[in-house]
N, C-alpha and C positions, 0 to 999 in steps of 0.2 A: 505457721509452717504446715500443720496438719491440714488445715482448710485448703491451703494452696495445692497440696498433694492431691486431695480429692477432686478439686476443680480440674487439675491437669488430667487426671485419670478419666474424668467425665468427658472432657474434650476429645481425648484419645479414642474412647469407646464410640463416641458419635462419629468420629472420622472413619473408623473401620467398619462400622455397622450401618449407619444411615446413608452416608455418601454413596457407597457402592449400590445400595438399593435404589436410590434416586437415579443414579446413572443407568441402572438396568431398566428402570421404568420408562426412561426417555424414549426408547425404541421397542419396548416390550411387546406391543401389539401391532407393530408396523408390518403388515402383510404385503406381499407383492401385488396381490389383486384386491380390489375393493370388497368389502364385506356388505352383504345385503341381508337385512333383517326382515322376516316375513311373519306377520301375525297369524293367529289362529281364528277359530270360529268366533264370530261377533267382534272380531278385533278391529283395530284402528291404528292410525299412526300417532295421533294425539287427540286427547279430549281436553281442549284448552291447554293448560300447561302440563298436563299429565300425559306422559308418553306410555305407550303400550309396553315397550321394553324400557322400563323406568330407570333412568340415569345410566343406562348401558351404552347407548351411542356415544355420549360424551366421554365416558370412561375409556372406551376403545380408542376414540380419537386422541385422547390425552397421551396415549402411548404410541401414536403415530399412524394408526389405521385410518383408512378412508372408508367412511361408513355411510350407507344409505338405508333409510327405512321406506318401505313401500306400502301401498294400500291396494288390497284386492277385495273382492266381494266378501262382506262379513259372513254371509250365508249363501253358499252355492256349492256345486259339485267340485271335486278336486280338479277335474279337467278344465272347467271354466276358470277357476282361480289360477290354475297353472298357465293357461294361455294369457291371462291378464299379466301374470308375473313375467312371462317370457317377453312380452312386449316392453315391459319396464326395464328388464335386464338389458335388452338391446339399446334402449335409450340411455341407460347408465354407461354402457360401454362406448357408445358414440360420444357422450359428453366427456368422458374421462380418457378415452383412448386406450382403455384397458383391453387386453386380449381375452380375459376371462373374469369371472367373479366367484367369490366364496359365498355360498348361500347358507343361511341359518334360519330354520323355521321352527316355530313353537306350535305344538298341538296340531291343528289341521294344517298349519304352515309346514309341518314335516312332510306329509304327502305332497303338498303343493310344490315344495322345492324339489322333491324327488321327480315330479312330473317333468319339470324343466330339464333336469339333468338327464332324464331318460330320452326325451325327444331332441335335445340339443346339447349333447355332452361336450361338444367342442367349445361351448360358451361357459362351461362350469369347471372350476378347479376343485371345489369341494362342496359337499353337502353335510351339514350338521343338523341333526334332528333332535330338538329339545322336547322331551315328552311327546314325541310324535305319535299320532294314532296310526301306527303302521300295520297293526293287525286287528283294528277295530276297538270299539269301546262298549262295555256293558251298558253304559248309560244310553248310548244311541240305540242299542238293541232293545232296551226296555221301552224307550219312547216310540220307536217305530213298530214294535211288536204288540204292545198293550194298548197304546192310545195314539195311533198314527195321526189322526186328525188334530188332536190336541197338541201333539208334538210339533207338527208342521205349522200350526197356527202360532204357537208360542215362539218357534224359531223365526218366523217371518216378522212377528211383532217386535222381538228383541232386536233383530237386524234393522228394522225401521227406526227404532229409537236410537240405536247406535249411529245410524246414518245421520240423523238429525243432530245429535249431540256433537258428532265429530266434524260436521260440515261436509261430509262426503256425499257426493251426488253422482248420478249417471252410471253407477255400477249395478248390474242386475242382482236381485236377491231371490233366492229360492230355498226356503227352509227345508222342504221335502228332499231336494237334491243333496243338500248339505248333510242331513241326517243319514240318508242312504249311503253316502260316501263313507261315513264314519262308523257304520255298523260292521260287525264281523264279516258278514257276507259281502258287503260292498267293498271293504278293504281287501279281502281275499281276491275278489274279481279284479280290482285295481292292480294288485300285486302280480297277477298272471300277465298283465300287459306291461307292467313296469317293475320287474323283479330285482333290479340292481340294489345290492346291499341288504336285501331282506334275508333274515336267517331262514335256513331250510328246516331247522328244528324248532320246537315249540318256544324255547326260551334261550336260544343260543345266540351266537354272533353271525353276522353276514360277512360277505366279502368286503374288505376294506378299500379295494382299488378296482374299479370296473370302468372300462371304456375311458380310461384316463382321468376318472373322477374319484376322489377320496371320499369315503363315507364314514361318518361318526354319529354317535348318539349318546345322550345322557338324560336322566330323569330323576325325579324325587319319589319317595315312598312313605310320606307321612302327611296324611290329609289335614290333621290339626296341628298347627305349629306355634300359634301366637294368640293368646287370649284377647289381645287388643285389636285383632283383625276381625271385623264383623262378618267376613265371608267364610272364615274357617269353619264355623258350625255347619254351614251348608255343605262344604266339601267333606266334612266328617260324616255327614249323612249319606251323601252320594257314594262315598268310599265303601259303604257297607254292601254295595251291589257287587263288589269284587271278592273273589275267594282268596286272593293272595295279596302281595305287595302292590300298592297303587298310590297315586298322588291325589286321589279324590275323583278324578275323571278318566285317567288312563292307567292301565295296569303296567307294572314294570316290564313284564315280558313283551307286551304290545309295543312298548317304546323302543325296543331293540332294533338297531340298524347299523350295519357295518361294524366298525370297532366300537364296542360299548365302553365308554369311559367310566361311567358309574350308573347304576340304576337304583341306588339306595340313598341318595342325598336325603337328609331330613328336611324335605321341602314338599309343599303341596303344589297343585297345578299352577297357581298364580305366583307363588314364591319363586318359581323357576325363572320368571321374567321380572323379579324384584317388585311384584305387586302384592298387596295394594299399597302404593306409594312408599315402598320400602319397609312395610311392616311385615317382617319375615322372621324366621327362626333365628334367635340371637345366638344359639349354640351350634350353628352350622356355618360352613363356609358361605360367605356372601355370594348371592347369585351373580353379582357384578364381577366378582373375582373369578368365578367359573367361566364366564364369557371371556374375560381377559386371558385366562389360561388357555382357552381354546384358540384364541387369536395367536398366542405365542406358539402353540403347537403347530398351527398352520404355517407360521413364519419359519419354524424349524424345518418344515418340509419344502420350503421354497415356494410356498403358495401365497 
């Protein structure tokens, strides 16, 4: 009799706790407009089976979102990358019949999606900047200021390798232009031409709604997060170049754009897109969940 009681209680708890959660998940990420994911410096769509936004597109699609990942130059200026993205946005809209898109960019992808929203706001419903280099990076400043030739050569070499590994071809690469865009000076110059959503104070929030486009941002602030991730020691080292909170490559304040969701996730620059292959901080919200939450946020706004 006692065993039967506990079994019935278990079934009851499952019914009231699990079933509503599953029902919620069915349309949790179903946005009105397609979501377009844009990679950062040296980024790619896929390296074999490994996605840049690792397991994120499928997680968004599982909740009803229509998701596209695009490929732009791994290393080039924000404007060049932005024009490439604009062309692909138009193709996505033509293929889907959508009136607008929701753009989400990581790292250099942040300024890249901002460019499209600035020059063609009628095509963009929202911009989400994930650890976007919105006010420059100390690492780019160091590479261009202390060893510009080495930095440029290194950037071009890495871009060429990523081109080969990803099977990407036909996109122009320019390491010097990429690094210049990511410096403090380069970012500030870009911001004077494309100021939408950029905070006017050093570490504040920017306007959340400009020219019909909603602006959001989030980022991490913990360069070293998992001892089993071989890339974490490198990010711990580069993180020393910053004087305050950072994710190893971008400072928390530089990542601010529009409404700041959070700038202190216990994530590093790769964790933010669930890399390397999901080896992230086990004691922080999953990066995949953060993307799903953002899709749901957009859904609530009718986007």
